[in-house]
C-alpha distance (Angstrom), angle and dihedral (degrees) to the residues before:
residue distance angle dihedral
M1 . . .
N2 3.81 . .
S3 3.89 92.4 .
V4 3.81 102.2 56.9
Y5 3.83 117.6 145.2
S6 3.74 133.2 -169.7
V7 3.80 123.1 -115.1
G8 3.77 90.7 -110.8
Q9 3.79 92.1 52.3
V10 3.77 91.6 52.3
N11 3.79 92.6 46.6
T12 3.81 90.8 49.4
Y13 3.81 90.8 49.3
I14 3.78 91.7 50.7
K15 3.81 90.7 46.1
N16 3.80 89.4 54.2
M17 3.79 89.1 51.2
F18 3.80 90.5 53.9
T19 3.81 91.7 45.5
Q20 3.79 93.2 52.2
D21 3.78 93.3 48.9
F22 3.81 107.8 99.2
L23 3.79 94.5 -158.6
L24 3.80 93.8 53.8
N25 3.82 92.7 48.2
K26 3.81 92.6 65.9
I27 3.76 115.0 19.9
Y28 3.81 137.9 146.3
I29 3.80 117.2 -145.3
K30 3.77 126.2 -176.0
G31 3.76 126.6 -154.5
E32 3.80 147.0 115.2
V33 3.82 119.9 -64.9
S34 3.81 117.0 -120.2
N35 3.81 136.1 164.3
C36 3.81 88.9 22.9
K37 3.82 112.7 -179.5
Y38 3.82 128.9 174.8
H39 3.81 105.5 -151.2
T40 3.82 122.0 -147.2
S41 3.81 87.9 -119.5
G42 3.82 89.1 64.6
H43 3.81 95.6 -106.1
I44 3.82 119.8 127.0
Y45 3.80 119.1 -142.4
F46 3.81 118.9 -167.9
S47 3.82 144.2 137.5
L48 3.80 131.7 -120.5
K49 3.77 116.1 -144.5
D50 3.75 141.1 172.0
E51 3.78 134.0 171.6
T52 3.80 91.4 -73.2
G53 3.81 104.2 46.3
A54 3.84 150.7 -42.7
M55 3.81 137.4 -104.1
A56 3.80 131.0 -158.3
C57 3.81 114.4 -122.0
V58 3.79 137.5 -174.8
M59 3.80 132.5 -172.1
F60 3.80 112.2 -163.9
A61 3.79 120.6 -141.4
G62 3.81 91.7 -108.5
A63 3.81 90.5 61.8
R64 3.83 96.6 47.5
K65 3.80 91.2 106.6
G66 3.83 85.7 73.5
L67 3.82 89.4 66.3
A68 3.81 112.4 77.7
F69 3.81 98.4 177.4
Q70 3.78 141.5 40.7
M71 3.80 103.6 -90.1
K72 3.79 118.8 -146.4
N73 3.78 139.7 170.8
G74 3.80 113.6 -70.3
D75 3.81 96.3 28.6
K76 3.80 115.3 137.9
V77 3.77 103.8 -133.8
I78 3.77 144.0 166.7
V79 3.79 112.3 -136.2
G80 3.79 121.7 -160.8
G81 3.77 120.7 -161.8
S82 3.79 143.3 85.1
V83 3.80 134.0 -60.7
N84 3.78 116.3 -133.7
V85 3.80 142.8 150.8
Y86 3.79 125.3 -94.1
E87 3.79 97.1 -142.8
R88 3.80 97.9 -157.9
D89 3.79 93.7 61.4
G90 3.78 98.1 24.4
K91 3.80 90.7 -126.7
Y92 3.73 128.0 129.2
Q93 3.82 121.1 -136.3
L94 3.75 141.1 172.9
Y95 3.83 114.8 -100.7
A96 3.82 101.8 -152.0
K97 3.82 121.2 -145.3
E98 3.82 98.6 169.3
I99 3.76 134.7 13.7
T100 3.82 127.1 -166.1
L101 3.74 132.4 173.0
E102 3.78 112.6 -98.6
G103 3.77 111.8 -95.9
A104 3.79 92.5 33.5
G105 3.75 95.8 72.4
L106 3.81 96.5 102.1
L107 3.78 92.3 43.8
Y108 3.76 89.4 50.1
E109 3.78 90.4 52.7
R110 3.79 89.2 52.5
Y111 3.79 89.1 47.6
L112 3.80 92.4 53.2
A113 3.79 92.6 45.8
L114 3.83 93.2 51.2
K115 3.80 90.9 44.2
R116 3.80 91.0 54.5
E117 3.79 91.9 46.4
L118 3.80 95.6 50.3
E119 3.78 92.2 42.6
E120 3.79 90.5 53.7
M121 3.80 88.4 51.2
G122 3.83 89.1 56.9
M123 3.79 96.3 -116.6
F124 3.81 90.5 132.1
A125 3.80 94.1 50.0
Q126 3.78 116.4 127.5
D127 3.80 90.6 -134.5
Y128 3.81 89.8 73.6
K129 3.79 95.5 49.5
Q130 3.81 114.4 112.9
P131 3.81 119.3 -143.2
I132 3.78 117.4 -110.3
P133 3.83 110.5 -122.1
K134 3.79 115.0 -119.7
H135 3.79 96.2 -136.4
I136 3.80 124.8 30.4
R137 3.79 138.3 177.3
T138 3.83 100.6 -159.2
L139 3.79 128.6 37.5
G140 3.79 120.8 -166.3
V141 3.81 118.9 -153.7
V142 3.80 125.9 -167.4
T143 3.80 108.6 -168.0
A144 3.77 143.5 100.1
P145 3.84 111.8 -56.9
T146 3.81 94.3 -139.3
G147 3.79 101.3 42.0
A148 3.79 128.4 104.0
A149 3.82 90.3 -113.2
V150 3.81 95.9 71.7
Q151 3.79 91.5 45.8
D152 3.82 91.3 51.3
I153 3.80 89.9 50.0
R154 3.82 91.8 50.3
N155 3.79 92.9 48.6
V156 3.78 95.2 48.8
A157 3.81 94.4 42.5
G158 3.80 92.2 47.9
R159 3.78 91.5 50.2
R160 3.80 94.9 47.6
N161 3.80 98.7 39.8
P162 3.82 120.6 -3.7
Y163 3.82 90.3 -172.7
V164 3.81 94.0 68.0
Q165 3.81 113.6 105.4
I166 3.81 112.9 -134.9
I167 3.81 115.9 -152.5
L168 3.81 112.4 -166.4
Y169 3.76 124.7 -160.2
P170 3.82 105.2 -162.4
A171 3.78 101.9 -137.3
L172 3.76 134.8 175.3
V173 3.80 107.0 -112.5
Q174 3.81 99.8 -179.7
G175 3.76 138.6 37.6
E176 3.79 132.5 6.3
G177 3.82 114.8 3.5
A178 3.81 93.6 9.5
K179 3.79 96.6 121.9
E180 3.83 92.3 49.2
S181 3.78 91.3 49.0
I182 3.83 92.7 49.4
V183 3.82 92.4 47.9
K184 3.82 91.3 49.2
G185 3.81 91.4 49.8
I186 3.81 92.6 50.4
R187 3.80 92.4 50.5
M188 3.81 95.1 45.5
L189 3.80 94.3 50.3
D190 3.79 90.2 44.4
D191 3.81 90.1 53.9
Y192 3.80 90.8 45.7
G193 3.81 89.6 58.4
V194 3.78 106.4 -123.5
D195 3.79 116.4 175.6
V196 3.82 96.5 -127.8
M197 3.78 133.5 5.6
I198 3.81 130.0 -148.7
V199 3.80 116.4 -158.4
G200 3.77 117.9 -175.1
R201 3.76 153.3 77.5
G202 3.78 140.8 -138.8
G203 3.79 125.0 -69.1
G204 3.78 127.6 -74.8
S205 3.74 145.1 135.2
I206 3.77 123.1 -50.6
E207 3.78 88.6 -98.1
D208 3.82 90.7 53.3
L209 3.81 92.2 49.2
W210 3.78 96.6 41.0
A211 3.81 95.6 105.2
F212 3.83 87.7 69.1
N213 3.82 89.5 53.8
E214 3.81 92.9 59.0
E215 3.80 118.1 113.9
E216 3.83 92.3 -132.4
V217 3.81 91.1 59.0
A218 3.80 91.8 45.9
R219 3.82 91.9 51.9
A220 3.82 91.9 46.5
I221 3.82 90.0 54.4
F222 3.80 92.3 44.7
N223 3.84 92.9 50.8
C224 3.82 94.0 44.3
K225 3.81 113.6 116.2
T226 3.79 90.7 -155.6
P227 3.83 117.8 80.3
V228 3.82 108.0 -102.5
I229 3.80 127.8 -151.4
S230 3.79 114.2 -163.8
A231 3.78 117.0 -146.6
V232 3.78 106.5 175.6
G233 3.78 119.6 157.1
H234 3.77 127.5 -40.4
E235 3.78 129.3 -39.9
T236 3.81 94.1 -79.2
D237 3.82 94.2 49.8
T238 3.81 113.6 89.7
T239 3.80 121.9 177.6
I240 3.79 135.7 -178.5
A241 3.80 88.0 -102.5
D242 3.81 89.4 60.9
Y243 3.81 91.3 57.7
V244 3.82 94.9 46.2
A245 3.82 97.4 43.5
D246 3.80 121.0 95.0
M247 3.81 89.2 -118.5
R248 3.78 134.6 8.2
A249 3.78 124.3 -140.5
P250 3.80 121.2 -168.2
T251 3.82 93.1 -138.8
P252 3.83 137.8 12.5
S253 3.81 89.1 -108.1
A254 3.78 90.9 54.6
A255 3.82 89.2 48.1
A256 3.81 90.0 55.8
E257 3.80 89.5 49.2
L258 3.82 89.5 53.8
A259 3.80 95.6 43.6
V260 3.81 101.4 43.5
G261 3.78 118.3 56.3
D262 3.78 118.9 -141.8
V263 3.81 105.4 -101.2
R264 3.81 90.4 -159.2
M265 3.78 90.6 60.1
L266 3.80 89.2 45.8
L267 3.81 91.6 51.5
K268 3.79 90.3 46.5
T269 3.80 89.1 50.3
F270 3.80 89.8 50.4
E271 3.80 90.0 49.3
D272 3.80 90.9 49.5
Y273 3.79 90.0 49.2
R274 3.82 90.4 47.1
E275 3.80 91.9 51.9
K276 3.79 91.3 44.4
L277 3.81 91.1 48.3
S278 3.80 91.1 46.3
R279 3.80 91.4 51.0
S280 3.77 90.4 45.8
V281 3.82 91.8 50.3
E282 3.81 91.9 46.8
N283 3.80 91.9 48.7
K284 3.79 90.6 46.2
A285 3.80 91.4 48.2
L286 3.81 90.8 48.1
L287 3.78 90.6 49.8
L288 3.80 91.5 48.0
R289 3.81 90.7 48.6
Q290 3.77 89.6 52.7
H291 3.79 90.0 49.2
L292 3.80 89.9 47.4
R293 3.81 91.8 52.0
L294 3.79 89.5 47.5
Y295 3.81 91.6 50.8
Q296 3.80 90.6 45.4
N297 3.78 90.1 53.3
K298 3.79 90.8 47.4
L299 3.80 91.3 47.3
R300 3.80 90.9 46.8
F301 3.78 89.9 50.6
L302 3.80 95.0 44.8
S303 3.83 98.8 37.1
P304 3.85 118.5 113.2
E305 3.78 89.7 -122.2
N306 3.77 91.0 56.2
Q307 3.79 90.9 44.5
I308 3.81 90.4 50.9
R309 3.78 90.2 47.4
E310 3.78 90.7 49.0
K311 3.82 91.7 47.9
R312 3.79 90.9 46.0
Q313 3.76 90.7 51.6
H314 3.79 89.7 47.2
L315 3.84 89.2 49.5
M316 3.78 90.4 50.5
D317 3.78 89.5 50.5
L318 3.80 89.4 50.3
E319 3.79 90.3 47.8
D320 3.78 90.1 51.5
K321 3.78 90.6 48.2
M322 3.82 91.8 46.3
E323 3.79 91.9 47.4
A324 3.77 90.6 49.1
A325 3.80 89.6 47.5
M326 3.78 91.2 48.5
K327 3.79 92.0 48.3
N328 3.75 89.3 48.8
Q329 3.81 90.6 48.8
I330 3.80 91.1 48.1
Y331 3.77 90.1 47.2
M332 3.77 91.3 49.7
A333 3.82 90.3 45.0
R334 3.78 90.8 50.6
R335 3.75 90.1 49.8
S336 3.77 89.4 51.3
L337 3.83 90.1 45.3
D338 3.78 90.8 51.0
I339 3.77 89.4 51.6
Y340 3.79 90.9 48.0
I341 3.83 90.7 46.9
E342 3.75 90.5 52.1
R343 3.73 89.3 48.6
M344 3.82 91.2 47.9
K345 3.75 91.1 48.8
G346 3.74 87.8 60.6
L347 3.80 89.1 54.3
S348 3.83 98.9 35.0
P349 3.86 117.5 114.8
L350 3.78 88.8 -147.2
E351 3.76 90.2 60.8
K352 3.77 88.6 50.0
L353 3.80 89.1 50.3
N354 3.77 90.9 50.6
Q355 3.77 88.2 53.5
G356 3.89 90.9 57.9
F357 3.77 100.1 -88.0
S358 3.82 122.2 120.3
Y359 3.75 137.0 -155.6
V360 3.84 118.3 -124.7
E361 3.80 125.0 -161.3
D362 3.78 134.1 165.8
I363 3.75 127.0 -120.6
R364 3.81 88.0 -84.5
H365 3.78 88.7 57.9
H366 3.78 92.9 -113.4
A367 3.72 114.7 146.6
V368 3.78 111.7 -109.0
T369 3.75 108.5 -137.2
S370 3.82 99.7 150.7
I371 3.79 137.4 39.3
A372 3.73 86.1 -126.1
Q373 3.79 89.9 73.4
V374 3.84 94.5 61.0
K375 3.78 139.7 46.6
V376 3.74 134.2 -166.7
D377 3.83 115.6 -63.6
D378 3.84 92.6 21.9
T379 3.75 113.3 136.1
L380 3.79 116.1 -125.8
H381 3.77 131.1 -168.7
I382 3.77 114.9 -140.0
Q383 3.81 117.8 -160.7
V384 3.78 114.9 -152.8
S385 3.78 130.3 174.7
D386 3.79 95.8 -88.9
G387 3.80 103.3 29.9
C388 3.79 150.0 -34.5
I389 3.81 130.0 -67.0
S390 3.80 124.0 -157.3
A391 3.82 114.2 -151.9
D392 3.81 138.8 170.8
V393 3.77 120.5 -131.3
T394 3.82 111.2 -117.2
Y395 3.72 97.6 176.3
T396 3.79 142.6 -19.8
Q397 3.73 128.6 -140.3
A398 3.72 129.6 -178.1
L399 3.76 111.1 -124.2
G400 3.74 93.2 -136.2
R401 3.95 93.6 61.3
V402 3.78 103.1 47.1
D403 3.69 137.8 47.3
R404 3.76 106.3 -84.1
G405 3.74 91.9 -145.9
G406 3.79 93.4 53.1
C407 3.77 91.2 50.2
E408 3.71 94.1 50.3
K409 3.81 89.5 49.2
E410 3.76 89.8 51.5
L411 3.77 91.6 49.5
H412 3.76 92.7 50.3
A413 3.78 89.9 49.4
C414 3.75 91.4 52.7
A415 3.73 91.3 47.9
A416 3.84 91.2 53.0
G417 3.83 98.3 46.6
K418 3.77 143.1 22.5
P419 3.78 122.8 -81.4
K420 3.77 120.5 -114.3
E421 3.72 126.7 -131.1
D422 3.78 90.2 -105.0
G423 3.78 89.6 58.6
K424 3.77 99.1 -100.0
C425 3.75 125.8 117.9
E426 3.77 122.9 -112.7
T427 3.75 118.7 -140.8
D428 3.73 137.4 163.2
D429 3.78 94.6 -99.9
T430 3.80 107.2 7.7
E431 3.78 135.3 56.8
């Protein structure tokens, strides 16, 4: 009773025994697949059985690259991995790392060995991969002339771009002489100068696809100057040619999709570019027209002709202003002249004459303003409004010494008749 262990301790001890066993750490077991289940997590749970027993197996999602086909119940397979204990349940199981169909085990070993060798040589390096052109005129195809692969390529290429020329090299893709035929096809199409080359075939077993795992084919693809798309088998089938090629396609149809650009998309792109270019040209032309109109306006404004026209208009405006000013000055001068004329009229002798007054001067043309300036028998000139009168002085009388009325009567009498020799006037009824 002193040596009692727990279940977990025993399971851990047994697990350590399995772990330390060199044979169980790397073992290949063959059998028939049963209870195969692909879990949503990516893990694969299945059992291996033969006529003597069965073993639980699991392939975790991280090891799925070791499975090159879709495994199903009833498949005869060889599973490589390690046997260990699942402590929780106390059961041992096979943890699979690689699974191949039975009968292909040796070929698969050769495949892995060649893959490691070529990878170490750098033939899989991305630095050596050539870009696949987007638009091509010639497509080279190395495949069997009667298989479904070439028909799929023709259908897809014709749908995407019917103007692409497909050049087929009818190669053997399986059996004796297949690798030589594939290598010859690659070299001939490369020398011909196709734009892109598809090398491949439909799916099959590892034996059927083995020609594309040959080193000669891999080197022919690697040395090819033309970009190569490998299209060998279905999505789960991977060959050496897939690693060496510039691009891998899971199927021949997918390879045609990658190699042949869609001409409809190209035409649509051209149409989009045409519309964009047209809009750009129209906008540019509109902008240039606006600039041209702006420069025309500036040139029109700054041109000598426009300057002369502007100066001429300004001169005409000044002329109009000067003429208006002159008219105003003349008008104001005339107004002043009229005022002065009216004032002069008040002082003019002619106006006085028109009012009945007269202007008297002697023969020396001196104005007579006093009786002291004349004596009897002097001749006087009397200016009236409509002429001149010449008269002789008959007498003078100061107005302050005589009756003004008598003098005026005497003057009127003299004016109406003729004077007598004694100095008196003679009239019809008055002396």
